[in-house]
N, C-alpha and C positions, 0 to 999 in steps of 0.2 A: 457530387461523382463518387459513387459508393463503394467495397469492396463488392467485385465480382465475382471474387474469390472466394465468397464460401462457405464452400463446400467443404475445395481445400482443406481449406484452413483453419477446421470443427475436426480437422485426423493428422494432418499432419502439417508439420512449418515445410515452407519453401522458403528461398531464398525472393528476392524481392519481391516475394509475390504483395505484403502494405508496400508502399513507397511512401517517399517524405521525401514533399516542393519546398520544402527548407534545403535541408541535401542534397537532393538536387542543382542547385541552384548555388554550396555551397561547391560545388564541385565542380562544375561552369567556372565560377567564377579562377576558383586554384586552375583549374587546365589552363583558359587562358590566360592568366597574369604566367604561368612557368614559361607557355608559348610567345609568352612577348617580351618577358624575360630574355631568353636563349635567344630572338631576332636585334634584340636589342642587344647582346652582346655579340653577336656575329660585325652585328653593323656599324660599332664601335673598333671591331680588330679589325676591318676593313677599314675604315678610316685610319685606325695607327701605322696600318702598315705600309699606307698609299699618306700621312704625311715622313712615317719616317727617311720612307725611299727618295722625298722631297726634296729632306736634307742630310742625306747622305748624296744626290748628285750636286751636292751647292760646291 
């Protein structure tokens, strides 16, 4: 898979015209890990709230 934008690249710089597959994968991993961390944090906060509510009723 080559550059099909070779005519454009000769005269101007176009952001995103030359993509790097490794940076794309790294970015996807970082987005996924961030979303997973946020979801885990929210889940643990919900569990902690339920645990505290259960202990205060006893």
